[in-house]
PDB file of N, CA, C and O in Angstrom, chain B, residues numbered from 101:
ATOM      1  N   MET B 101     -57.423 107.352 -71.292  1.00  0.00           N
ATOM      2  CA  MET B 101     -58.239 108.536 -71.225  1.00  0.00           C
ATOM      3  C   MET B 101     -57.792 109.432 -70.074  1.00  0.00           C
ATOM      4  O   MET B 101     -57.805 110.656 -70.207  1.00  0.00           O
ATOM      5  N   PHE B 102     -57.392 108.837 -68.937  1.00  0.00           N
ATOM      6  CA  PHE B 102     -56.982 109.639 -67.793  1.00  0.00           C
ATOM      7  C   PHE B 102     -55.470 109.666 -67.683  1.00  0.00           C
ATOM      8  O   PHE B 102     -54.798 108.662 -67.920  1.00  0.00           O
ATOM      9  N   LEU B 103     -54.949 110.817 -67.324  1.00  0.00           N
ATOM     10  CA  LEU B 103     -53.522 110.958 -67.094  1.00  0.00           C
ATOM     11  C   LEU B 103     -53.205 110.638 -65.638  1.00  0.00           C
ATOM     12  O   LEU B 103     -52.293 109.866 -65.345  1.00  0.00           O
ATOM     13  N   LYS B 104     -53.971 111.243 -64.729  1.00  0.00           N
ATOM     14  CA  LYS B 104     -53.803 111.008 -63.294  1.00  0.00           C
ATOM     15  C   LYS B 104     -55.179 110.813 -62.672  1.00  0.00           C
ATOM     16  O   LYS B 104     -56.165 111.400 -63.117  1.00  0.00           O
ATOM     17  N   MET B 105     -55.231 109.984 -61.640  1.00  0.00           N
ATOM     18  CA  MET B 105     -56.468 109.788 -60.914  1.00  0.00           C
ATOM     19  C   MET B 105     -56.114 109.602 -59.446  1.00  0.00           C
ATOM     20  O   MET B 105     -55.180 108.873 -59.116  1.00  0.00           O
ATOM     21  N   LYS B 106     -56.866 110.267 -58.560  1.00  0.00           N
ATOM     22  CA  LYS B 106     -56.593 110.114 -57.129  1.00  0.00           C
ATOM     23  C   LYS B 106     -57.871 110.298 -56.332  1.00  0.00           C
ATOM     24  O   LYS B 106     -58.846 110.886 -56.802  1.00  0.00           O
ATOM     25  N   LEU B 107     -57.840 109.789 -55.136  1.00  0.00           N
ATOM     26  CA  LEU B 107     -58.954 109.926 -54.219  1.00  0.00           C
ATOM     27  C   LEU B 107     -58.678 111.131 -53.326  1.00  0.00           C
ATOM     28  O   LEU B 107     -57.679 111.158 -52.608  1.00  0.00           O
ATOM     29  N   GLU B 108     -59.566 112.134 -53.371  1.00  0.00           N
ATOM     30  CA  GLU B 108     -59.390 113.353 -52.591  1.00  0.00           C
ATOM     31  C   GLU B 108     -59.709 113.097 -51.125  1.00  0.00           C
ATOM     32  O   GLU B 108     -60.357 112.105 -50.792  1.00  0.00           O
ATOM     33  N   LYS B 109     -59.253 113.996 -50.241  1.00  0.00           N
ATOM     34  CA  LYS B 109     -59.501 113.875 -48.801  1.00  0.00           C
ATOM     35  C   LYS B 109     -60.990 113.903 -48.475  1.00  0.00           C
ATOM     36  O   LYS B 109     -61.430 113.293 -47.500  1.00  0.00           O
ATOM     37  N   ASN B 110     -61.766 114.618 -49.298  1.00  0.00           N
ATOM     38  CA  ASN B 110     -63.210 114.709 -49.047  1.00  0.00           C
ATOM     39  C   ASN B 110     -63.974 113.497 -49.585  1.00  0.00           C
ATOM     40  O   ASN B 110     -65.203 113.464 -49.523  1.00  0.00           O
ATOM     41  N   GLY B 111     -63.265 112.514 -50.105  1.00  0.00           N
ATOM     42  CA  GLY B 111     -63.908 111.290 -50.571  1.00  0.00           C
ATOM     43  C   GLY B 111     -64.260 111.301 -52.046  1.00  0.00           C
ATOM     44  O   GLY B 111     -64.698 110.284 -52.584  1.00  0.00           O
ATOM     45  N   GLN B 112     -64.074 112.440 -52.711  1.00  0.00           N
ATOM     46  CA  GLN B 112     -64.378 112.510 -54.140  1.00  0.00           C
ATOM     47  C   GLN B 112     -63.186 112.062 -54.969  1.00  0.00           C
ATOM     48  O   GLN B 112     -62.046 112.078 -54.505  1.00  0.00           O
ATOM     49  N   LEU B 113     -63.464 111.670 -56.186  1.00  0.00           N
ATOM     50  CA  LEU B 113     -62.442 111.201 -57.101  1.00  0.00           C
ATOM     51  C   LEU B 113     -61.951 112.381 -57.933  1.00  0.00           C
ATOM     52  O   LEU B 113     -62.749 113.089 -58.548  1.00  0.00           O
ATOM     53  N   GLY B 114     -60.649 112.588 -57.949  1.00  0.00           N
ATOM     54  CA  GLY B 114     -60.066 113.639 -58.774  1.00  0.00           C
ATOM     55  C   GLY B 114     -59.320 113.025 -59.941  1.00  0.00           C
ATOM     56  O   GLY B 114     -58.701 111.971 -59.801  1.00  0.00           O
ATOM     57  N   PHE B 115     -59.375 113.681 -61.098  1.00  0.00           N
ATOM     58  CA  PHE B 115     -58.675 113.135 -62.258  1.00  0.00           C
ATOM     59  C   PHE B 115     -58.247 114.255 -63.193  1.00  0.00           C
ATOM     60  O   PHE B 115     -58.791 115.359 -63.156  1.00  0.00           O
ATOM     61  N   GLU B 116     -57.276 113.956 -64.018  1.00  0.00           N
ATOM     62  CA  GLU B 116     -56.798 114.872 -65.044  1.00  0.00           C
ATOM     63  C   GLU B 116     -56.836 114.124 -66.371  1.00  0.00           C
ATOM     64  O   GLU B 116     -56.349 112.998 -66.471  1.00  0.00           O
ATOM     65  N   LEU B 117     -57.416 114.754 -67.384  1.00  0.00           N
ATOM     66  CA  LEU B 117     -57.532 114.112 -68.693  1.00  0.00           C
ATOM     67  C   LEU B 117     -56.225 114.218 -69.469  1.00  0.00           C
ATOM     68  O   LEU B 117     -55.467 115.173 -69.298  1.00  0.00           O
ATOM     69  N   LYS B 118     -55.969 113.233 -70.322  1.00  0.00           N
ATOM     70  CA  LYS B 118     -54.840 113.316 -71.248  1.00  0.00           C
ATOM     71  C   LYS B 118     -55.089 114.473 -72.208  1.00  0.00           C
ATOM     72  O   LYS B 118     -56.231 114.897 -72.382  1.00  0.00           O
ATOM     73  N   GLU B 119     -54.042 114.980 -72.825  1.00  0.00           N
ATOM     74  CA  GLU B 119     -54.137 116.143 -73.714  1.00  0.00           C
ATOM     75  C   GLU B 119     -55.151 115.909 -74.838  1.00  0.00           C
ATOM     76  O   GLU B 119     -55.919 116.814 -75.162  1.00  0.00           O
ATOM     77  N   ASP B 120     -55.168 114.731 -75.429  1.00  0.00           N
ATOM     78  CA  ASP B 120     -56.093 114.447 -76.537  1.00  0.00           C
ATOM     79  C   ASP B 120     -57.538 114.277 -76.090  1.00  0.00           C
ATOM     80  O   ASP B 120     -58.444 114.295 -76.923  1.00  0.00           O
ATOM     81  N   ALA B 121     -57.771 114.112 -74.792  1.00  0.00           N
ATOM     82  CA  ALA B 121     -59.124 113.917 -74.284  1.00  0.00           C
ATOM     83  C   ALA B 121     -59.718 115.187 -73.679  1.00  0.00           C
ATOM     84  O   ALA B 121     -60.886 115.197 -73.292  1.00  0.00           O
ATOM     85  N   LYS B 122     -58.929 116.254 -73.594  1.00  0.00           N
ATOM     86  CA  LYS B 122     -59.417 117.496 -72.988  1.00  0.00           C
ATOM     87  C   LYS B 122     -60.413 118.179 -73.927  1.00  0.00           C
ATOM     88  O   LYS B 122     -60.258 118.112 -75.147  1.00  0.00           O
ATOM     89  N   PRO B 123     -61.429 118.830 -73.371  1.00  0.00           N
ATOM     90  CA  PRO B 123     -62.422 119.506 -74.216  1.00  0.00           C
ATOM     91  C   PRO B 123     -61.831 120.732 -74.911  1.00  0.00           C
ATOM     92  O   PRO B 123     -60.891 121.354 -74.417  1.00  0.00           O
ATOM     93  N   LEU B 124     -62.386 121.053 -76.031  1.00  0.00           N
ATOM     94  CA  LEU B 124     -61.975 122.208 -76.821  1.00  0.00           C
ATOM     95  C   LEU B 124     -62.828 123.407 -76.426  1.00  0.00           C
ATOM     96  O   LEU B 124     -64.055 123.314 -76.403  1.00  0.00           O
ATOM     97  N   THR B 125     -62.188 124.529 -76.117  1.00  0.00           N
ATOM     98  CA  THR B 125     -62.943 125.732 -75.767  1.00  0.00           C
ATOM     99  C   THR B 125     -63.326 126.497 -77.024  1.00  0.00           C
ATOM    100  O   THR B 125     -62.759 126.269 -78.092  1.00  0.00           O
ATOM    101  N   VAL B 126     -64.275 127.391 -76.899  1.00  0.00           N
ATOM    102  CA  VAL B 126     -64.705 128.210 -78.036  1.00  0.00           C
ATOM    103  C   VAL B 126     -63.535 129.065 -78.530  1.00  0.00           C
ATOM    104  O   VAL B 126     -63.341 129.216 -79.736  1.00  0.00           O
ATOM    105  N   GLY B 127     -62.769 129.613 -77.615  1.00  0.00           N
ATOM    106  CA  GLY B 127     -61.613 130.432 -77.995  1.00  0.00           C
ATOM    107  C   GLY B 127     -60.590 129.638 -78.777  1.00  0.00           C
ATOM    108  O   GLY B 127     -60.060 130.119 -79.778  1.00  0.00           O
ATOM    109  N   GLU B 128     -60.307 128.421 -78.326  1.00  0.00           N
ATOM    110  CA  GLU B 128     -59.363 127.568 -79.041  1.00  0.00           C
ATOM    111  C   GLU B 128     -59.897 127.208 -80.424  1.00  0.00           C
ATOM    112  O   GLU B 128     -59.134 127.150 -81.388  1.00  0.00           O
ATOM    113  N   PHE B 129     -61.205 126.967 -80.525  1.00  0.00           N
ATOM    114  CA  PHE B 129     -61.817 126.645 -81.811  1.00  0.00           C
ATOM    115  C   PHE B 129     -61.701 127.818 -82.780  1.00  0.00           C
ATOM    116  O   PHE B 129     -61.396 127.618 -83.956  1.00  0.00           O
ATOM    117  N   LYS B 130     -61.942 129.045 -82.300  1.00  0.00           N
ATOM    118  CA  LYS B 130     -61.829 130.230 -83.154  1.00  0.00           C
ATOM    119  C   LYS B 130     -60.404 130.409 -83.665  1.00  0.00           C
ATOM    120  O   LYS B 130     -60.191 130.720 -84.837  1.00  0.00           O
ATOM    121  N   LYS B 131     -59.432 130.211 -82.782  1.00  0.00           N
ATOM    122  CA  LYS B 131     -58.029 130.323 -83.207  1.00  0.00           C
ATOM    123  C   LYS B 131     -57.707 129.277 -84.262  1.00  0.00           C
ATOM    124  O   LYS B 131     -57.033 129.567 -85.251  1.00  0.00           O
ATOM    125  N   LEU B 132     -58.189 128.066 -84.048  1.00  0.00           N
ATOM    126  CA  LEU B 132     -57.957 126.978 -84.989  1.00  0.00           C
ATOM    127  C   LEU B 132     -58.560 127.301 -86.354  1.00  0.00           C
ATOM    128  O   LEU B 132     -57.913 127.105 -87.383  1.00  0.00           O
ATOM    129  N   MET B 133     -59.786 127.792 -86.363  1.00  0.00           N
ATOM    130  CA  MET B 133     -60.450 128.122 -87.626  1.00  0.00           C
ATOM    131  C   MET B 133     -59.782 129.302 -88.315  1.00  0.00           C
ATOM    132  O   MET B 133     -59.663 129.310 -89.540  1.00  0.00           O
ATOM    133  N   ASN B 134     -59.343 130.305 -87.547  1.00  0.00           N
ATOM    134  CA  ASN B 134     -58.619 131.433 -88.147  1.00  0.00           C
ATOM    135  C   ASN B 134     -57.326 130.961 -88.800  1.00  0.00           C
ATOM    136  O   ASN B 134     -56.972 131.421 -89.886  1.00  0.00           O
ATOM    137  N   ASN B 135     -56.621 130.044 -88.143  1.00  0.00           N
ATOM    138  CA  ASN B 135     -55.387 129.513 -88.717  1.00  0.00           C
ATOM    139  C   ASN B 135     -55.672 128.652 -89.941  1.00  0.00           C
ATOM    140  O   ASN B 135     -54.925 128.691 -90.920  1.00  0.00           O
ATOM    141  N   TYR B 136     -56.745 127.879 -89.888  1.00  0.00           N
ATOM    142  CA  TYR B 136     -57.083 126.979 -90.989  1.00  0.00           C
ATOM    143  C   TYR B 136     -57.493 127.742 -92.239  1.00  0.00           C
ATOM    144  O   TYR B 136     -57.047 127.423 -93.341  1.00  0.00           O
ATOM    145  N   TYR B 137     -58.341 128.747 -92.069  1.00  0.00           N
ATOM    146  CA  TYR B 137     -58.863 129.481 -93.220  1.00  0.00           C
ATOM    147  C   TYR B 137     -58.065 130.729 -93.545  1.00  0.00           C
ATOM    148  O   TYR B 137     -58.342 131.390 -94.546  1.00  0.00           O
ATOM    149  N   HIS B 138     -57.082 131.066 -92.723  1.00  0.00           N
ATOM    150  CA  HIS B 138     -56.288 132.286 -92.910  1.00  0.00           C
ATOM    151  C   HIS B 138     -57.210 133.474 -93.146  1.00  0.00           C
ATOM    152  O   HIS B 138     -56.999 134.286 -94.047  1.00  0.00           O
ATOM    153  N   SER B 139     -58.227 133.550 -92.318  1.00  0.00           N
ATOM    154  CA  SER B 139     -59.275 134.551 -92.460  1.00  0.00           C
ATOM    155  C   SER B 139     -58.773 135.932 -92.087  1.00  0.00           C
ATOM    156  O   SER B 139     -58.067 136.092 -91.091  1.00  0.00           O
ATOM    157  N   GLU B 140     -59.136 136.937 -92.889  1.00  0.00           N
ATOM    158  CA  GLU B 140     -58.830 138.320 -92.560  1.00  0.00           C
ATOM    159  C   GLU B 140     -59.903 138.909 -91.664  1.00  0.00           C
ATOM    160  O   GLU B 140     -59.677 139.926 -91.008  1.00  0.00           O
ATOM    161  N   ILE B 141     -61.077 138.274 -91.629  1.00  0.00           N
ATOM    162  CA  ILE B 141     -62.177 138.722 -90.781  1.00  0.00           C
ATOM    163  C   ILE B 141     -62.150 137.892 -89.511  1.00  0.00           C
ATOM    164  O   ILE B 141     -62.282 136.669 -89.579  1.00  0.00           O
ATOM    165  N   PRO B 142     -61.981 138.525 -88.346  1.00  0.00           N
ATOM    166  CA  PRO B 142     -61.957 137.737 -87.112  1.00  0.00           C
ATOM    167  C   PRO B 142     -63.286 137.037 -86.869  1.00  0.00           C
ATOM    168  O   PRO B 142     -64.346 137.581 -87.179  1.00  0.00           O
ATOM    169  N   LEU B 143     -63.229 135.821 -86.311  1.00  0.00           N
ATOM    170  CA  LEU B 143     -64.442 135.048 -86.092  1.00  0.00           C
ATOM    171  C   LEU B 143     -65.281 135.559 -84.936  1.00  0.00           C
ATOM    172  O   LEU B 143     -66.436 135.156 -84.795  1.00  0.00           O
ATOM    173  N   ASP B 144     -64.727 136.441 -84.098  1.00  0.00           N
ATOM    174  CA  ASP B 144     -65.505 136.929 -82.974  1.00  0.00           C
ATOM    175  C   ASP B 144     -66.399 138.106 -83.363  1.00  0.00           C
ATOM    176  O   ASP B 144     -67.085 138.664 -82.506  1.00  0.00           O
ATOM    177  N   VAL B 145     -66.401 138.495 -84.645  1.00  0.00           N
ATOM    178  CA  VAL B 145     -67.295 139.542 -85.131  1.00  0.00           C
ATOM    179  C   VAL B 145     -68.589 138.886 -85.568  1.00  0.00           C
ATOM    180  O   VAL B 145     -68.582 137.946 -86.363  1.00  0.00           O
ATOM    181  N   SER B 146     -69.701 139.384 -85.047  1.00  0.00           N
ATOM    182  CA  SER B 146     -70.986 138.793 -85.395  1.00  0.00           C
ATOM    183  C   SER B 146     -71.363 139.157 -86.828  1.00  0.00           C
ATOM    184  O   SER B 146     -70.883 140.165 -87.345  1.00  0.00           O
ATOM    185  N   PRO B 147     -72.210 138.363 -87.483  1.00  0.00           N
ATOM    186  CA  PRO B 147     -72.611 138.658 -88.860  1.00  0.00           C
ATOM    187  C   PRO B 147     -73.258 140.034 -89.005  1.00  0.00           C
ATOM    188  O   PRO B 147     -73.137 140.665 -90.055  1.00  0.00           O
ATOM    189  N   GLU B 148     -73.948 140.505 -87.958  1.00  0.00           N
ATOM    190  CA  GLU B 148     -74.575 141.824 -88.040  1.00  0.00           C
ATOM    191  C   GLU B 148     -73.531 142.922 -88.158  1.00  0.00           C
ATOM    192  O   GLU B 148     -73.764 143.932 -88.822  1.00  0.00           O
ATOM    193  N   GLU B 149     -72.370 142.730 -87.512  1.00  0.00           N
ATOM    194  CA  GLU B 149     -71.316 143.729 -87.561  1.00  0.00           C
ATOM    195  C   GLU B 149     -70.583 143.714 -88.894  1.00  0.00           C
ATOM    196  O   GLU B 149     -69.980 144.718 -89.274  1.00  0.00           O
ATOM    197  N   LYS B 150     -70.621 142.588 -89.617  1.00  0.00           N
ATOM    198  CA  LYS B 150     -69.919 142.470 -90.893  1.00  0.00           C
ATOM    199  C   LYS B 150     -70.658 143.197 -92.011  1.00  0.00           C
ATOM    200  O   LYS B 150     -70.036 143.630 -92.981  1.00  0.00           O
ATOM    201  N   THR B 151     -71.964 143.334 -91.891  1.00  0.00           N
ATOM    202  CA  THR B 151     -72.739 143.957 -92.952  1.00  0.00           C
ATOM    203  C   THR B 151     -72.611 145.469 -92.875  1.00  0.00           C
ATOM    204  O   THR B 151     -72.464 146.043 -91.796  1.00  0.00           O
ATOM    205  N   THR B 152     -72.668 146.098 -94.029  1.00  0.00           N
ATOM    206  CA  THR B 152     -72.656 147.552 -94.099  1.00  0.00           C
ATOM    207  C   THR B 152     -73.957 148.001 -94.728  1.00  0.00           C
ATOM    208  O   THR B 152     -74.715 147.188 -95.257  1.00  0.00           O
ATOM    209  N   ASP B 153     -74.215 149.299 -94.671  1.00  0.00           N
ATOM    210  CA  ASP B 153     -75.455 149.814 -95.250  1.00  0.00           C
ATOM    211  C   ASP B 153     -75.530 149.561 -96.754  1.00  0.00           C
ATOM    212  O   ASP B 153     -76.621 149.398 -97.299  1.00  0.00           O
ATOM    213  N   SER B 154     -74.383 149.528 -97.426  1.00  0.00           N
ATOM    214  CA  SER B 154     -74.400 149.358 -98.877  1.00  0.00           C
ATOM    215  C   SER B 154     -74.784 147.944 -99.295  1.00  0.00           C
ATOM    216  O   SER B 154     -75.306 147.754-100.393  1.00  0.00           O
ATOM    217  N   ASN B 155     -74.539 146.946 -98.448  1.00  0.00           N
ATOM    218  CA  ASN B 155     -74.894 145.588 -98.834  1.00  0.00           C
ATOM    219  C   ASN B 155     -75.973 144.991 -97.930  1.00  0.00           C
ATOM    220  O   ASN B 155     -76.175 143.777 -97.929  1.00  0.00           O
ATOM    221  N   ASN B 156     -76.645 145.807 -97.185  1.00  0.00           N
ATOM    222  CA  ASN B 156     -77.713 145.347 -96.318  1.00  0.00           C
ATOM    223  C   ASN B 156     -79.018 145.395 -97.105  1.00  0.00           C
ATOM    224  O   ASN B 156     -79.487 146.476 -97.459  1.00  0.00           O
ATOM    225  N   ILE B 157     -79.606 144.238 -97.382  1.00  0.00           N
ATOM    226  CA  ILE B 157     -80.803 144.159 -98.227  1.00  0.00           C
ATOM    227  C   ILE B 157     -81.983 144.900 -97.618  1.00  0.00           C
ATOM    228  O   ILE B 157     -82.802 145.460 -98.346  1.00  0.00           O
ATOM    229  N   PHE B 158     -82.083 144.911 -96.275  1.00  0.00           N
ATOM    230  CA  PHE B 158     -83.202 145.604 -95.648  1.00  0.00           C
ATOM    231  C   PHE B 158     -83.062 147.112 -95.804  1.00  0.00           C
ATOM    232  O   PHE B 158     -84.053 147.818 -95.989  1.00  0.00           O
ATOM    233  N   GLN B 159     -81.848 147.594 -95.729  1.00  0.00           N
ATOM    234  CA  GLN B 159     -81.614 149.019 -95.955  1.00  0.00           C
ATOM    235  C   GLN B 159     -81.969 149.373 -97.398  1.00  0.00           C
ATOM    236  O   GLN B 159     -82.563 150.421 -97.651  1.00  0.00           O
ATOM    237  N   GLU B 160     -81.616 148.523 -98.324  1.00  0.00           N
ATOM    238  CA  GLU B 160     -81.907 148.736 -99.734  1.00  0.00           C
ATOM    239  C   GLU B 160     -83.416 148.774 -99.975  1.00  0.00           C
ATOM    240  O   GLU B 160     -83.895 149.626-100.723  1.00  0.00           O
ATOM    241  N   ILE B 161     -84.165 147.872 -99.360  1.00  0.00           N
ATOM    242  CA  ILE B 161     -85.616 147.836 -99.525  1.00  0.00           C
ATOM    243  C   ILE B 161     -86.242 149.105 -98.939  1.00  0.00           C
ATOM    244  O   ILE B 161     -87.119 149.706 -99.560  1.00  0.00           O
ATOM    245  N   ASN B 162     -85.798 149.512 -97.752  1.00  0.00           N
ATOM    246  CA  ASN B 162     -86.321 150.727 -97.130  1.00  0.00           C
ATOM    247  C   ASN B 162     -86.045 151.946 -98.001  1.00  0.00           C
ATOM    248  O   ASN B 162     -86.907 152.813 -98.148  1.00  0.00           O
ATOM    249  N   THR B 163     -84.867 152.018 -98.571  1.00  0.00           N
ATOM    250  CA  THR B 163     -84.505 153.145 -99.437  1.00  0.00           C
ATOM    251  C   THR B 163     -85.387 153.167-100.680  1.00  0.00           C
ATOM    252  O   THR B 163     -85.856 154.230-101.088  1.00  0.00           O
ATOM    253  N   GLN B 164     -85.618 152.000-101.285  1.00  0.00           N
ATOM    254  CA  GLN B 164     -86.456 151.917-102.492  1.00  0.00           C
ATOM    255  C   GLN B 164     -87.902 152.320-102.185  1.00  0.00           C
ATOM    256  O   GLN B 164     -88.545 152.985-102.997  1.00  0.00           O
ATOM    257  N   GLN B 165     -88.413 151.921-101.017  1.00  0.00           N
ATOM    258  CA  GLN B 165     -89.791 152.274-100.649  1.00  0.00           C
ATOM    259  C   GLN B 165     -89.923 153.762-100.394  1.00  0.00           C
ATOM    260  O   GLN B 165     -90.954 154.351-100.719  1.00  0.00           O
ATOM    261  N   GLN B 166     -88.911 154.380 -99.824  1.00  0.00           N
ATOM    262  CA  GLN B 166     -88.954 155.816 -99.561  1.00  0.00           C
ATOM    263  C   GLN B 166     -88.873 156.631-100.846  1.00  0.00           C
ATOM    264  O   GLN B 166     -89.436 157.723-100.930  1.00  0.00           O
ATOM    265  N   ASN B 167     -88.168 156.097-101.853  1.00  0.00           N
ATOM    266  CA  ASN B 167     -88.011 156.808-103.122  1.00  0.00           C
ATOM    267  C   ASN B 167     -89.214 156.623-104.043  1.00  0.00           C
ATOM    268  O   ASN B 167     -89.335 157.326-105.046  1.00  0.00           O
ATOM    269  N   SER B 168     -90.096 155.696-103.719  1.00  0.00           N
ATOM    270  CA  SER B 168     -91.239 155.420-104.589  1.00  0.00           C
ATOM    271  C   SER B 168     -92.370 156.375-104.338  1.00  0.00           C
ATOM    272  O   SER B 168     -93.412 156.281-104.988  1.00  0.00           O
TER     273      SER B 168
END
């Protein structure tokens, strides 16, 4: 699990994780998913930004109520 381990001058234990044990960042996960799904839509766009007025159900309901 550990690549290197040493005792620091301040008495604390320092260590470095092996490559397979290092945590995955959100950025790395997004890149991985973009590569896996070959997505044309970037994953850093929120769902609210993906919707348009033409396919937004709430906009459609408001429009129908105004026309009634």
